[in-house]
ROTOR-708728 format. One record per residue (C-alpha): residue in one letter; x, y, z. Coordinates in steps of 0.5 Angstrom, whole numbers, plus 500, padded with zeros to 3 digits. Layout:
<sites>
AXYZ;...
</sites>
This chain:
<sites>
X741826646;X746821644;X742815642;X744812636;X750808634;X755807628;X756799626;X762798621;X763791618;X769790614;X768783609;X772780604;X770785598;X767791602;X766795608;X759797610;X757802615;X750802619;X746807623;X742804628;X738807634;X739804640;X732800640;X736796634;X733799628;X737800622;X736807619;X741807613;X747803611;X752804606;X757799602;X763801599;X768795595;X775794597;X781792593;X784785593;X789782590;X791775588;X798775585;X799767586;X795761588;X793761596;X795768596;X790774598;X792781600;X789787602;X791795602;X789797609;X789805607;X784802602;X780799607;X780805612;X778810606;X772805604;X770805612;X770813612;X766813606;X761808608;X760812615;X759818612;X755816607;X750812612;X750818616;X748822611;X742817608;X740817616;X739824617;X742824624;X747829627;X754827629;X752829636;X747824636;X752818635;X753815642;X759810639;X762806633;X764799633;X768795628;X768788626;X772785621;X774778618;X781776621;X786779616;X793781618;X795788618;X802789618;X805797620;X812800621;X815803627;X812809624;X806807622;X807806615;X805800611;X809794610;X809789604;X806782606;X806781598;X811777594;X810782589;X813787594;X808792593;X808796600;X800798600;X799791600;X800791607;X794786610;X794778609;X787776608;X783771612;X783766606;X790767605;X793759605;X800761603;X802759610;X800751610;X807748611;X807753618;X800751620;X802743619;X809745623;X805748629;X800742629;X806737629;X808740636;X802737639;X803743644;X797745649;X796751646;X793747640;X787746644;X783752642;X784750635;X781743636;X788740636;X790742629;X792749627;X789753621;X793757616;X787762617;X790763624;X795769625;X801764628;X802761621;X801767617;X806771622;X811765622;X811765614;X812773614;X818772619;X821767614;X820769607;X819777608;X825778613;X825785611;X818787613;X819783620;X825787621;X821793620;X815791624;X812796630;X805794629;X801788627;X794787628;X788783627;X784788622;X778790627;X784791632;X787796626;X781799626;X780801633;X787803633;X786808627;X780810630;X783812637;X790811637;X790806643;X794800641;X789796646;X787789643;X780785643;X779779647;X775777641;X781777636;X786775641;X783769644;X780766638;X786767632;X792769636;X793763641;X791768647;X788766654;X785772656;X782769663;X789766665;X795770667;X800770663;X795770657;X801769652;X804762652;X811764651;X814757650;X809756644;X811763641;X818760642;X816753638;X813758633;X820762632;X816768634;X820770641;X820777638;X813777637;X811782642;X816787640;X814786632;X807786633;X806791639;X802786643;X799788650;X799783656;X792784656;X785784652;X779788652;X773785653;X767785648;X762791651;X768795654;X770802652;X777804648;X775811649;X773817644;X775818637;X781821636;X780828633;X784826626;X779820625;X773823628;X774828622;X775823617;X769819619;X764825620;X763824627;X765828633;X770826639;X765825644;X763818640;X766812644;X769806640;X768799642;X773794642;X773790635;X770784634;X771778629;X765778624;X762772625;X762773632;X759780631;X754776627;X752770632;X751776637;X746779632;X743773631;X743769638;X743775643;X736776644;X736769648;X742772652;X738772658;X735765658;X742761658;X738754657;X734757651;X740760648;X744753648;X739751644;X740756638;X745756633;X748761628;X750760621;X754766618;X754764611;X757768605;X764767602;X765762607;X761759613;X761759620;X757755625;X757758632;X754755638;X755758645;X754754652;X756756659;X761750659;X767749655;X766743650;X772742646;X772738640;X777736635;X776739628;X773745632;X775752634;X774754641;X771754646;X773761647;X770765653;X768772652;X769773645;X762774643;X758774650;X761775657;X761768661;X759764655;X764759651;X764759643;X765754639;X766755632;X766750626;X765752619;X767751611;X773755608;X769756602;X761756601;X759762597;X766762594;X765755591;X758757588;X762763585;X767759582;X762754579;X759760575;X766762573;X769756571;X763753567;X762755559;X755758560;X757762567;X761768567;X762774572;X759771579;X755778580;X748778584;X744778578;X748772575;X746768581;X739771581;X738768574;X741761575;X736761582;X730763578;X732757572;X733752577;X726753581;X723753574;X727746572;X725743579;X718744578;X718740572;X723735574;X722734581;X727732587;X731728582;X733735578;X741735578;X742728579;X747724577;X751730580;X755730587;X759735589;X764735595;X765742596;X771742600;X775747594;X779751599;X780745605;X775742610;X775747616;X770743620;X770737622;X776734619;X781740620;X784739614;X786745610;X789740604;X782737603;X780738596;X773738592;X770733588;X765733582;X762726580;X757725575;X760730570;X758730562;X759734556;X753739558;X756746557;X749749556;X746754561;X741749564;X747744565;X750750569;X744750573;X744743575;X751743577;X750750581;X744746585;X748740586;X754744589;X749748594;X746741596;X754739597;X755745601;X749744605;X751737607;X757740610;X753744614;X749738617;X756734618;X759740622;X752740626;X752732627;X759733630;X758738635;X759736642;X753733645;X749737651;X744735655;X739740651;X740739644;X740745639;X733745635;X734752631;X739754626;X739762625;X742764618;X745771617;X749773611;X748772603;X746765604;X740768608;X738771601;X738765597;X732761597;X735755595;X740755601;X735757606;X730751604;X736746603;X739748610;X732746613;X731740609;X738737610;X739739617;X732737620;X733744624;X728749624;X731755621;X730762622;X732768617;X732775621;X727780618;X733785619;X738782614;X744786617;X745782623;X753782623;X752789623;X747789629;X751785633;X757790632;X752796634;X750792640;X757792642;X757799641;X751800645;X754797651;X761801650;X757807650;X753805657;X746805653;X746798656;X749795663;X752789658;X752786652;X747781654;X742787656;X744790649;X742783645;X736782649;X733790647;X736790641;X734783637;X730783631;X725777629;X725772624;X722768619;X721761620;X723755615;X721748617;X724742614;X719739609;X719731611;X719729604;X724733602;X728731608;X727724606;X730725599;X736729602;X738723607;X740720601;X744726598;X747726605;X749718605;X752719598;X756725601;X759721607;X761715601;X765721597;X769723603;X771716605;X773715597;X777721598;X780719604;X782712600;X785716594;X789720599;X792714602;X794711596;X801712594;
</sites>
């Protein structure tokens, strides 16, 4: 009986594979690192062959750990960051790097080299910008494509297939050029619910009239939960699976996480609208699902069907969150490599110091954590971070104080995003957290105390993988829909309620955060 699923999540630094039973139980998972090079500021590049090798290795390892025969695997699903893979007419790797190395054929989601192109698209005020909150982000694919055509014309002239990373994984797995609604609708300004879905005049404004030819784009998009068909023989061999395994359309990683967190309420729309997902790791994504389209400046969406059919998704977020904490550790004299053990040691010491110094620990430091721009609600990729209250303290305890106040600044940013979401008749009350931050006790309690929301941390830590498994389960026909898979496969959560005393104290932090934002705006406006 084929009653198991493979879910693959490709993040910024690794590929992870999980083996799930159809009831949502995670039997085993494996993680394999992937390479990234940063040849210049704002440039971040992957090698898609390195990614595929990491995927195949992680799938093989996870299945071996689970002890599940390939004949028991019904389907495989992929989610990934919104990175951009460029391939030639013959499938060869084409360089996206100014170094000229052909193996670096993928622009990482966090690559901000296309800032000028993003600004240029924003200035058009085209109706196509409505789905990006009125401002184009350099994290979207259109400005990246513009940059590629302008700055690497040789690569552009040879291109025959350009993909969102999860779509490239499904292409590699099946040979099908089909693209997912999850990626095209959210990152390519495609509207899957209108015909034609591509806005040709917008492409012309961007100088991308030949995009369909260079990217090999289809006219339509595959919905989440559909089937792309079985694994191709070569891919099945590499993955250690068989050709009876079905492949689901790719998903944006944050949307897979939202499905894994919120899918349990998919059969109760009223209740679903009162829950918000926070998928937080290197960056942070706030995801809310609603039955109505509620556009808002500075937010991405509303996109229909990119997570659950018939639901509109709104996305806000921070372009850097965990990456900011890593940066603080790297830049401080008492820091070092920001490995998990280093973070754990800092957190342990923070808790010890807080027990002695109380709520004032870390003052007078204040941190505005927009070190990589402000994705939401300002929609300003040019925004920069600010640290106020620095002294000459270079000690480890000094690092702990700065780390803690940076975490407070990140939590203030999350509250700012939530406060700016469009109002609905049923305001949200619960924040579900997935990703690396769910394992950081400082951030979990901060999110509850800063926002005033009830916080739920799922007992299954890998909810991004779970959401991808739900997508695969629907594709395999194990459930009649993605919503049904969500209800059947969801996991419980551990509750964290806001502490009224700490909440009152952090209200002062939030007011200081707003003052810092005003001061930054004033300084930016000065000649």
